[in-house]
Structures are given as structure tokens and as C-alpha cells.
Wavefront OBJ file of the C-alpha trace (Angstrom):
o trace
v 0.000 0.000 0.000
v 1.004 3.595 -0.575
v -0.187 5.900 2.194
v -0.876 9.584 1.566
v -1.102 11.868 4.621
v -3.056 15.061 3.990
v -2.976 17.815 6.676
v -6.122 19.799 7.407
v -4.502 22.624 9.376
v -1.265 24.592 9.326
v 0.205 22.986 12.441
v -0.058 19.441 11.080
v 1.227 20.661 7.705
v 4.364 21.996 9.430
v 4.874 18.752 11.373
v 4.578 16.617 8.241
v 7.072 18.808 6.384
v 9.519 18.557 9.267
v 9.065 14.794 9.490
v 9.974 14.468 5.812
v 13.050 16.691 6.235
v 14.317 14.844 9.325
v 14.040 11.520 7.466
v 16.055 12.969 4.582
v 18.803 14.476 6.726
v 19.188 11.190 8.605
v 19.446 9.303 5.312
v 21.986 11.603 3.664
v 24.089 12.033 6.817
v 24.522 8.278 7.189
v 26.011 7.953 3.680
v 29.631 8.611 2.812
v 29.834 10.535 -0.450
v 30.519 14.276 -0.239
v 27.538 15.082 -2.480
v 25.295 13.175 -0.085
v 26.672 15.234 2.797
v 26.040 18.362 0.737
v 22.400 17.245 0.421
v 22.299 16.640 4.187
v 23.499 20.176 4.911
v 20.952 21.702 2.525
v 18.245 19.716 4.315
v 19.475 21.054 7.663
v 18.981 24.564 6.316
v 15.437 23.617 5.271
v 14.687 22.270 8.762
v 15.941 25.543 10.217
v 13.592 27.535 7.967
v 10.509 25.399 8.608
v 11.101 25.044 12.365
v 11.911 28.689 13.074
v 8.280 29.414 13.958
v 8.499 30.813 17.475
v 5.487 28.832 18.709
v 6.531 25.385 17.420
v 8.294 24.401 20.631
v 5.443 25.628 22.848
v 2.876 23.929 20.574
v 4.659 20.606 20.968
v 4.984 21.012 24.745
v 1.290 21.858 25.115
v 0.231 18.908 22.981
v 2.519 16.497 24.839
v 1.149 17.702 28.173
v -2.416 17.295 26.913
v -1.722 13.769 25.704
v -0.041 12.930 29.005
v -3.162 13.914 30.961
v -5.338 11.893 28.560
v -3.143 8.825 28.975
v -2.924 9.162 32.752
v -6.714 8.828 32.854
v -6.381 5.366 31.315
v -4.597 3.903 34.320
v -6.281 0.857 35.866
v -8.210 0.281 32.643
v -8.176 -3.516 32.106
v -8.114 -3.041 28.320
v -4.860 -1.068 28.522
v -1.412 -2.579 29.036
v 0.089 -0.872 32.099
v 3.619 -1.509 30.828
v 2.929 -0.022 27.399
v 1.221 2.970 29.009
v 4.195 3.598 31.301
v 6.612 3.405 28.373
v 4.663 6.018 26.407
v 4.446 8.321 29.431
v 8.188 7.978 30.032
v 8.836 8.888 26.381
v 6.640 11.966 26.720
v 8.385 13.074 29.935
v 11.834 12.563 28.400
v 11.033 14.497 25.233
v 9.276 17.285 27.140
v 12.356 17.658 29.362
v 14.575 17.944 26.266
v 12.256 20.540 24.720
v 12.283 22.585 27.944
v 16.088 22.490 27.791
v 16.161 24.172 24.374
v 16.966 27.870 24.436
v 16.228 30.396 21.722
v 14.714 29.678 18.353
v 15.149 26.304 16.695
v 18.342 26.399 14.656
v 19.761 29.432 16.477
v 23.151 27.690 16.691
v 23.214 27.558 12.878
v 22.443 31.268 12.603
v 25.330 32.041 14.940
v 27.760 30.123 12.708
v 28.925 32.702 10.159
v 30.541 30.073 7.948
v 27.335 28.028 7.686
v 25.288 31.148 7.032
v 27.651 32.131 4.210
v 26.957 28.736 2.627
v 23.204 29.054 3.188
v 23.199 32.478 1.551
v 24.920 31.099 -1.553
v 22.519 28.136 -1.843
v 19.747 30.516 -2.935
v 21.779 31.221 -6.093
v 21.627 28.508 -8.786
v 25.084 26.919 -8.818
v 26.153 29.340 -6.087
v 28.210 26.861 -4.065
v 30.797 25.993 -6.701
v 34.361 25.560 -5.482
v 35.417 28.983 -6.788
v 32.513 30.640 -4.901
v 33.165 28.893 -1.595
v 36.645 27.354 -1.482
v 36.302 26.758 2.278
v 33.180 24.676 1.674
v 34.927 22.788 -1.128
v 37.729 22.071 1.329
v 35.233 20.759 3.928
v 33.535 18.521 1.379
v 36.896 16.948 0.597
v 37.699 16.150 4.220
v 37.428 12.620 5.577
v 33.836 11.376 5.619
v 34.016 10.670 9.355
v 34.828 14.324 10.052
v 31.981 15.529 7.828
v 29.574 13.100 9.487
v 30.678 14.287 12.928
v 30.084 17.924 11.961
v 26.643 17.134 10.541
v 25.710 15.272 13.726
v 26.814 18.201 15.898
v 24.759 20.661 13.803
v 21.702 18.425 13.903
v 21.840 17.468 17.598
v 20.344 20.711 19.051
v 17.296 20.243 16.786
v 16.606 16.610 17.731
v 14.178 17.403 20.599
v 11.851 18.958 18.013
v 12.082 15.771 15.919
v 11.367 13.560 18.932
v 8.412 15.630 20.122
v 6.991 15.806 16.632
v 7.354 12.028 16.221
v 5.262 11.339 19.339
v 2.522 13.774 18.309
v 2.307 12.424 14.753
v 2.326 8.818 15.959
v -0.594 9.522 18.287
v -2.396 11.455 15.566
v -2.044 8.593 13.089
v -3.163 6.051 15.683
v -6.236 8.102 16.613
v -8.340 7.160 13.603
v -10.104 4.047 12.377
v -9.644 3.092 8.736
v -12.711 2.485 6.565
v -12.799 1.114 3.023
v -14.388 3.070 0.183
v -14.691 3.076 -3.593
v -14.127 6.147 -5.739
v -16.618 5.746 -8.584
v -14.940 6.669 -11.868
v -12.057 7.964 -9.761
v -14.102 10.467 -7.729
v -15.221 10.347 -4.093
v -16.908 12.804 -1.746
v -17.743 12.444 1.936
v -19.594 14.952 4.096
v -18.036 15.336 7.534
v -21.358 16.063 9.255
v -19.769 17.788 12.218
v -16.865 15.372 12.626
v -13.508 17.061 13.224
v -10.297 15.864 11.624
v -6.777 17.269 11.648
v -5.369 14.897 9.061
v -6.556 12.406 6.438
v -4.742 9.164 5.647
v -5.497 7.550 2.309
v -4.113 4.109 1.501
v -4.035 2.855 -2.084
v -2.747 -0.446 -3.432
v 0.697 0.074 -4.915
v -0.346 -1.864 -8.007
v -2.936 0.766 -8.958
v -1.595 3.288 -11.507
v -3.158 6.324 -9.842
v -2.787 8.703 -6.913
v -5.270 10.840 -4.934
v -5.618 14.592 -5.251
v -7.361 15.824 -2.124
v -9.294 18.925 -1.194
v -11.054 19.184 2.131
v -12.593 21.650 4.538
v -14.620 21.373 7.735
v -17.699 20.350 5.763
v -16.561 17.809 3.167
v -13.742 15.707 1.739
v -13.267 15.534 -2.019
v -10.865 13.000 -3.543
v -10.065 12.706 -7.229
v -7.816 9.883 -8.359
v -5.393 10.857 -11.093
v -2.918 9.039 -13.273
v 0.160 10.200 -15.171
v -0.225 10.213 -18.936
v 2.450 9.400 -21.497
v 3.831 12.936 -21.247
v 3.696 12.754 -17.410
v 0.790 15.193 -17.468
v -1.782 14.192 -14.830
v -5.214 13.196 -16.083
v -8.322 11.858 -14.412
v -8.548 8.144 -13.661
v -11.981 7.060 -14.933
v -12.145 3.639 -13.280
v -13.471 2.634 -9.867
v -10.714 2.805 -7.261
v -10.802 1.068 -3.890
v -8.961 2.843 -1.071
v -8.730 3.148 2.695
v -9.613 6.396 4.457
v -8.658 7.358 8.027
v -9.815 10.541 9.738
v -7.242 11.433 12.399
v -7.838 13.823 15.256
v -6.140 14.294 18.641
l 1 2 3 4 5 6 7 8 9 10 11 12 13 14 15 16 17 18 19 20 21 22 23 24 25 26 27 28 29 30 31 32 33 34 35 36 37 38 39 40 41 42 43 44 45 46 47 48 49 50 51 52 53 54 55 56 57 58 59 60 61 62 63 64 65 66 67 68 69 70 71 72 73 74 75 76 77 78 79 80 81 82 83 84 85 86 87 88 89 90 91 92 93 94 95 96 97 98 99 100 101 102 103 104 105 106 107 108 109 110 111 112 113 114 115 116 117 118 119 120 121 122 123 124 125 126 127 128 129 130 131 132 133 134 135 136 137 138 139 140 141 142 143 144 145 146 147 148 149 150 151 152 153 154 155 156 157 158 159 160 161 162 163 164 165 166 167 168 169 170 171 172 173 174 175 176 177 178 179 180 181 182 183 184 185 186 187 188 189 190 191 192 193 194 195 196 197 198 199 200 201 202 203 204 205 206 207 208 209 210 211 212 213 214 215 216 217 218 219 220 221 222 223 224 225 226 227 228 229 230 231 232 233 234 235 236 237 238 239 240 241 242 243 244 245 246 247 248 249 250 251
């Protein structure tokens, strides 16, 4: 199955973007080639830009605290594993402590590094980080891979509490919904929400199907149109019935 997460508010949209960027920086940092480490550094700059919202840290702390109170109320429930509940609560406490320990805006340590900011400034120019533009960066890229990996890890480390807090919130959000099966007749599907509140939609489609969902939604209705790529890679409507799973997620 291919799963498509679709945010229904700005906060979830930011979290999903950050999740994607953290996965990419972890992937590129773990590799050895200098071009892969270049990609990792560019992704770090993207994380800095997306996460610089002043209220992101406080949003995560408030949500973690809210989830903690909700989970605490489940104690002594025979349907709930006490061990699993304690593990989740310990994770929340650990991440919340790390978030409280962060000072300043997310990525402030990058902004205070003049050398990194000189690289970031040049990345906005197409081809702006060539060796003749930034010989110091060219020198760094040609250092031993272990040194580059160590530097990348040190630049990423202060931003890891945001990743860990975000991971808990998104995991709980994804687990909050129940998946139902539907059919998009001639590739189109609409569902009225009838007062139900959702922060995110999850749509699962069999990987063998040659189409993908294009989603529009508001507080009243969900509209899904399945689309396929034509021979020129130009999207066009998929005019066959498509079976898919739909999950409405809300914390």
C-alpha cells in the first residue's frame, strides 16, 4: 500500500514537512559521499527555515502535556497494558524535558555560525556553491567522511528534541483514527463530515494501482479525485473505480 497523509490545518502541515526533512537528513548524513553530505546540509537549512516558527516548541509542549493527561486517565483500565502505558508516558516526559532544555529559536546555533550562514546564503543562487565561490566549503567537502559526518551530527543534535516531540505527536495522531474502506466511482469520491472534526486524512491505495489521490477538504466535506500520469507525465483523471482506505485522524 502507498499511504498519503493530507494535513487539514497549518500545524499538522508543518509537522509533516519537518518529518519528511528529518528523514532525509538522517538518510543523507549516514552515507559517505561528499555530495550526499552536501544534500544533508541543505536539508538542515530547510529544517531551520521550517522550524523557526516561534510557537513550534510551545505547541509541541502543550500537545505532549495534553496527551499525558489523557493517557494518565487510562490507568487501571483492564483493556490497557500498564507496561505499554508507562513506556509512552516515560517517552513523553523525556522528550518534554529535552524541549524545555532548548533555548532560543530552533536552529539558532546555525544562525550564529557565520561560515554556515555564508553557505546558506549562496545556496539561494543557482550553482552558487561551486568551489570557486566557496573554497572553504569545497575544502570541507573533501575532508574525511568521518569528520563531515561528525560535523553534521553536531549541527543536527540541538534540533533533535523537536524531531522527537513531533514524532510522538504524529504517531498519536495517526493512531487516533479508524480506517474504513471506500470506492471512488470513476475515480471520484466525496464524503460529508457532518460535524466530525479531523486534523489529518490518511489515504491508503494499493501500490499496483496506476493512480494517486488529489485531495481537497474543509470542515464540511472531503473531495478525492484519483489521477494518473499520462504518457507525457501530465496528470489526467482516472476514470475507473478505485478502492482505497480512508482514516480521519484527530487528537
